[in-house]
C-alpha positions in Angstrom: 18.5 -6.2 -27.0 20.0 -8.2 -24.4 18.1 -10.9 -22.4 18.3 -8.7 -19.2 15.9 -7.7 -16.6 15.2 -4.0 -16.7 14.5 -3.9 -13.0 17.1 -6.2 -11.3 19.5 -6.3 -14.1 19.8 -10.0 -14.1 21.1 -11.3 -17.3 22.5 -14.7 -18.7 25.2 -16.5 -17.0 27.6 -19.1 -18.4 28.6 -22.4 -16.8 29.2 -26.1 -17.7 27.0 -29.1 -18.5 28.6 -31.9 -16.5 27.9 -35.5 -17.8 28.1 -38.6 -15.7 31.6 -39.2 -17.0 32.5 -35.6 -16.0 32.7 -34.3 -19.5 32.3 -30.4 -19.4 30.5 -28.7 -22.1 29.9 -24.9 -22.0 26.3 -23.7 -21.7 24.2 -20.6 -20.7 21.8 -20.2 -17.7 19.1 -17.8 -19.0 16.9 -15.8 -16.6 13.0 -16.0 -16.7 12.6 -12.8 -18.6 8.9 -11.8 -19.3 7.5 -8.8 -21.0 5.1 -7.2 -18.4 2.9 -4.2 -18.4 3.0 -2.1 -15.2 0.5 0.6 -14.6 1.9 4.0 -13.7 -0.7 6.0 -11.7 1.0 9.3 -12.3 1.2 8.9 -16.1 -2.1 7.2 -16.3 -1.1 4.4 -18.7 0.7 1.2 -18.7 4.5 0.8 -19.2 5.9 -2.2 -20.9 9.2 -3.7 -19.4 11.2 -6.9 -19.6 11.4 -8.1 -16.3 11.8 -11.3 -14.1 8.6 -12.4 -12.0 10.7 -11.8 -8.8 11.2 -8.1 -9.9 7.6 -7.7 -10.5 6.7 -9.1 -7.1 9.2 -6.7 -5.5 7.6 -3.7 -7.3 4.1 -4.8 -6.1 5.4 -5.2 -2.6 6.6 -1.6 -2.6 3.3 -0.3 -3.7 3.5 0.0 -7.4 5.7 1.2 -10.1 5.6 4.9 -9.1 6.5 4.4 -5.4 9.2 1.9 -6.2 10.9 4.2 -8.6 10.6 7.1 -6.1 12.6 5.1 -3.6 15.4 4.4 -6.0 18.3 6.7 -6.8 19.0 7.4 -10.6 22.4 5.7 -10.2 20.6 2.3 -9.2 18.3 2.3 -12.4 18.8 1.1 -15.9 18.7 3.9 -18.5 15.1 3.3 -19.7 13.9 3.5 -16.1 15.9 6.6 -15.4 13.9 8.3 -18.2 10.5 6.9 -16.8 11.4 8.3 -13.4 12.3 11.6 -14.9 8.9 11.7 -16.8 7.1 10.7 -13.4 8.8 13.5 -11.5 8.1 16.0 -14.2 4.4 15.0 -14.2 4.2 15.2 -10.4 5.8 18.7 -10.5 3.3 19.9 -13.2 0.3 18.6 -11.1 1.5 20.3 -8.0 2.2 23.7 -9.6 -1.4 23.6 -11.5 -3.0 23.0 -8.0 -4.4 19.7 -9.1 -4.0 17.0 -6.4 -1.7 14.0 -7.4 -3.3 10.8 -8.0 -3.3 9.0 -4.7 -2.8 5.1 -4.6 -5.8 3.0 -3.7 -6.3 2.4 0.1 -4.9 -0.8 1.5 -8.1 -1.4 3.6 -10.5 -3.7 2.0 -14.1 -2.6 1.3 -17.2 -4.6 2.4 -18.0 -6.4 5.6 -14.4 -7.3 6.5 -13.6 -3.5 7.0 -16.3 -2.9 9.6 -15.3 -2.8 13.2 -16.6 -5.6 15.4 -19.3 -4.4 17.8 -18.0 -3.5 21.4 
């Protein structure tokens, strides 16, 4: 398997090491690929992907793996993420047809004293 981010598609680039005497030797610039486990609320379990930290941050910004995949078209996704998106859509359709409410993402409002309104 290539050293490629499953989310952004970043992969190794090539270039030159340049010495003080301007001797050029070939080298590879490798992306920071990490194996991460992202939780799918619809499927109810974690999904393991090879991704860059920047990509993981982007997914978290968009509200999680399920909502990020919902916003992307199939043409923009890697083959393994296309399969994952289809599995999530299939699960959502089965939940809608059975009458069960789909799993809602947790609310963005914090709980506790900071959520209370100031007295007027």
